[in-house]
C-alpha atoms as one frame of an Amber mdcrd trajectory, in Angstrom:
protein
 -59.132   0.230   7.639 -55.432   0.258   7.749 -53.790   3.671   7.675 -51.939
   4.674   4.543 -48.356   5.602   5.321 -46.572   7.700   2.773 -43.043   6.417
   2.172 -40.400   9.028   1.806 -39.350   9.675  -1.634 -35.695   8.902  -2.439
 -33.584  10.867  -4.983 -33.271   9.177  -8.275 -29.496   9.354  -7.796 -29.669
   8.139  -4.184 -28.864   9.903  -0.985 -25.195  10.764  -2.017 -25.720  12.594
  -5.294 -23.244  15.159  -4.356 -20.625  12.629  -3.727 -21.102  10.955  -7.132
 -21.271  14.123  -9.093 -18.178  15.371  -7.350 -16.366  12.140  -8.122 -17.230
  12.321 -11.832 -16.270  16.102 -12.128 -13.070  15.591 -10.183 -12.107  12.576
 -12.233 -12.677  14.320 -15.517 -10.500  17.294 -14.489  -7.756  15.042 -12.996
  -7.900  12.837 -16.190  -7.434  15.693 -18.559  -4.584  17.003 -16.345  -2.768
  13.633 -16.465  -3.492  13.143 -20.137  -1.824  16.453 -20.831   1.517  14.973
 -19.764   1.493  12.702 -22.709  -0.868  14.109 -25.260  -2.583  17.360 -26.232
  -4.465  18.222 -29.345  -1.706  20.666 -30.340   1.572  21.748 -28.625   0.271
  24.137 -25.980   2.968  26.733 -26.294   3.299  26.695 -30.142   2.403  30.089
 -31.543   0.664  30.148 -35.046   0.130  33.850 -35.809  -1.734  32.850 -38.912
  -4.448  31.080 -36.767  -4.879  33.747 -34.043  -8.295  34.449 -32.563 -10.038
  31.692 -34.396 -13.464  30.757 -32.740 -14.244  27.371 -31.201 -14.615  24.487
 -33.684 -13.143  26.546 -36.454  -9.637  25.807 -35.116  -9.639  23.376 -32.245
 -12.414  22.496 -29.654 -12.094  25.887 -27.842 -10.592  28.105 -30.349  -7.345
  29.864 -30.390  -5.873  32.931 -28.566  -4.078  36.052 -29.701  -0.854  33.962
 -30.580  -2.780  31.349 -32.360  -2.268  28.702 -29.485  -4.815  26.077 -29.136
  -6.909  27.076 -26.098  -8.070  23.496 -25.296  -4.450  22.352 -25.032  -3.650
  25.369 -22.866  -6.478  24.291 -20.529  -5.327  20.822 -20.290  -1.701  21.792
 -19.440  -3.024  24.534 -17.078  -5.205  21.860 -15.326  -1.903  19.974 -14.468
  -0.192  23.089 -13.216  -3.189  24.276 -11.125  -3.615  20.771  -9.604  -0.012
  20.330  -8.833   0.322  23.675  -6.995  -3.028  23.127  -5.210  -2.121  19.501
  -4.140   1.424  20.547  -2.875   0.160  23.517  -0.997  -2.644  21.764   0.739
  -0.121  18.831   1.644   2.063  21.509   3.302  -0.889  22.820   5.220  -2.001
  19.298   6.204   1.403  18.255   7.438   2.251  21.326   9.506  -1.301  22.160
  10.555  -2.109  18.586  11.713   1.120  18.365  13.634   0.504  21.491  15.498
  -3.232  20.890  15.978  -2.744  17.501  17.532   0.083  18.906  19.631  -2.268
  21.670  20.930  -4.957  18.989  21.771  -2.442  16.946  23.548  -0.552  19.566
  25.382  -2.996  21.919  27.103  -2.041  25.178  28.644   0.710  27.405  27.356
   1.698  25.146  24.330  -1.843  24.998  23.210  -2.302  28.795  23.729   0.718
  29.660  21.754  -0.173  27.397  18.839  -3.675  28.832  18.585  -2.459  32.447
  18.687   0.151  31.531  15.950  -2.802  30.195  13.967  -4.749  33.331  14.453
  -1.792  35.658  13.407  -1.219  33.490  10.180  -4.836  33.507   9.288  -4.989
  37.212   9.418  -2.753  37.313   6.275  -4.856  36.450   3.187  -3.013  34.242
   0.566  -2.781  37.166  -1.885  -1.036  39.391   0.699   1.316  36.458   1.472
   1.975  35.960  -2.070   2.862  39.547  -2.687   5.263  39.488   0.182   6.882
  36.223  -0.988   7.154  37.450  -4.600   8.925  40.520  -3.295  11.570  38.243
  -1.786  11.986  35.361  -4.297  10.134  36.735  -7.467   7.204  35.082  -9.221
   7.122  31.412 -10.058   5.552  28.116  -8.840   7.205  28.404  -5.497   5.300
  31.651  -4.689   1.665  30.290  -4.818   2.818  26.954  -3.201   4.106  28.870
  -0.159   1.379  31.382   0.040  -1.483  28.966  -0.159   0.324  26.467   1.985
   0.787  29.101   4.674  -2.852  30.048   4.430  -3.880  26.271   4.852  -1.807
  25.807   8.046  -4.125  27.607  10.420  -7.223  25.879   8.892  -5.840  22.380
   9.575  -4.577  23.466  12.979  -8.076  24.344  13.968  -9.825  21.344  12.337
  -7.312  18.851  13.658  -7.423  20.325  17.147 -11.119  20.158  17.246 -11.292
  16.617  16.096  -8.324  15.421  18.284  -9.985  16.930  21.377 -13.198  14.645
  20.719 -10.944  11.711  20.359  -9.014  12.499  23.686 -12.440  12.515  25.539
 -13.108   8.913  24.563 -12.597   6.038  27.122  -9.772   4.225  25.059  -7.569
   7.517  25.355  -8.218   7.499  28.988  -7.437   3.982  29.373  -4.249   4.495
  27.327  -3.225   7.414  29.676  -3.911   5.212  32.650  -1.840   2.460  31.235
   1.121   4.853  31.154   1.221   5.755  27.424   2.553   9.238  26.750   0.865
  11.987  24.869   2.901  11.298  21.674   2.293   7.639  21.708  -1.439   8.203
  22.232  -1.628  10.680  19.414   0.120   8.409  16.875  -1.834   5.264  17.996
  -5.177   6.500  18.642  -5.783  10.100  17.694  -4.266  10.301  14.150  -6.073
   7.198  12.888  -9.465   8.541  14.219  -9.117  12.021  12.771  -7.710  11.047
   9.445 -11.116  10.882   7.666 -12.207  14.356   8.887  -8.750  15.752   7.792
  -9.052  14.190   4.312 -12.602  15.665   3.806 -11.342  19.205   4.762  -8.260
  18.660   2.515 -10.601  17.857  -0.492 -12.416  21.049   0.096  -9.252  23.137
   0.488  -7.915  21.729  -2.830 -10.793  23.322  -4.604 -10.252  26.599  -2.796
  -6.509  26.368  -3.649  -7.161  26.209  -7.310  -9.365  29.251  -7.052  -6.658
  31.147  -5.251  -3.846  30.027  -7.593  -6.005  31.252 -10.570  -6.286  34.575
  -8.783  -2.509  34.829  -8.171  -1.903  33.916 -11.749  -4.258  36.628 -12.903
  -2.158  39.138 -10.966   1.103  37.766 -12.204   2.226  36.097  -9.046   2.308
  32.495 -10.065   3.860  30.554 -12.904   5.748  32.666 -15.310   5.014  32.465
 -19.130   5.044  30.417 -21.282   3.857  27.945 -18.677  -0.005  27.661 -19.162
  -2.118  28.975 -16.228  -5.966  29.383 -16.093  -5.660  32.718 -14.301  -3.102
  34.201 -16.713  -5.342  32.937 -19.556  -8.161  35.014 -17.999  -5.805  38.030
 -17.560  -4.726  37.690 -21.288  -8.381  37.524 -22.361  -9.320  41.005 -21.008
  -8.036  42.789 -23.958 -10.054  40.601 -26.319 -13.301  40.212 -24.488 -15.436
  41.803 -27.402 -13.354  40.452 -30.135 -12.741  36.906 -28.736 -14.938  36.049
 -25.801 -14.122  32.535 -25.885 -10.616  33.239 -24.634 -12.186  34.216 -21.251
 -15.071  31.837 -21.260 -13.028  28.581 -21.580 -10.645  29.181 -18.604 -13.454
  30.757 -16.570 -15.496  27.613 -17.032 -12.490  25.370 -16.166 -11.853  27.133
 -12.908 -15.541  26.920 -12.047 -15.966  23.246 -12.872 -12.715  22.272 -11.001
 -13.734  24.162  -7.938 -17.272  22.838  -8.054 -15.994  19.226  -8.390 -13.836
  19.259  -5.308 -16.368  21.156  -3.264 -19.079  18.577  -4.159 -16.604  15.780
  -3.486 -15.711  17.066  -0.092 -19.346  17.840   0.872 -20.422  14.308  -0.372
 -17.711  12.566   1.672 -18.772  14.537   4.736 -22.555  13.577   4.216 -21.462
   9.995   3.658 -19.086   9.323   6.636 -20.152  11.965   9.120 -22.790  10.339
  11.388 -24.092  13.702  12.421 -25.282  14.577   9.052 -28.322  13.194   7.289
 -27.368   9.990   5.499 -24.098   9.708   7.257 -22.746   6.213   7.718
């Protein structure tokens, strides 16, 4: 008799369910944010006192706030503001962090040690502390969370890019390039950066989700966009006074922040599962 071999069961969604789910959620958040530039159900900053504190479906999809503003329209516009700040701040972290991280991998000794100690010092200051210091200098506004979150992301990408670059430098093609007389800068641009771009992009996707969460926290504390610009964090702050009377004011932005962060985290984890050969199911 032939032995019966049990075949491993496959997920109904396939091995990359987190990637697909993250793509769908992220596309939905980004789509609503982009749509808010040309259309919202109601003017997001228009006050209608006669319509204040209306529950969902009675006035708009998510109800109205204490000023009669349509909450769903505020969520859409707030999505664009949060994504813009998150993307710019992460871009700052990627640009500066990758430049310093690859330099640390290429230039061993004093330069590497100085860069890594700089990363340790910057990493010791949370984004909220940095935002408070920046706000004390320039005041609140979009620039405050961008600089604070961007500064927080620099040491993250220094460490990630340095670790990835060191693995690339150990490969035979980098050793051959050195033997051929190529300098450290040329090897970095020709060989190191193309080979670490995927890993940096995966980390950047995860950091965007974290940046959205941090921006919401800064807005809650009044350290981000100034009124009347819609912000998910400030919507949560405004809802504190009306939790018992109008709980939807807090539920809607809370769900928005959670869904956006979940989407980018799933997307980043899914990309890592798909393209990192060290993980199960990696390509």
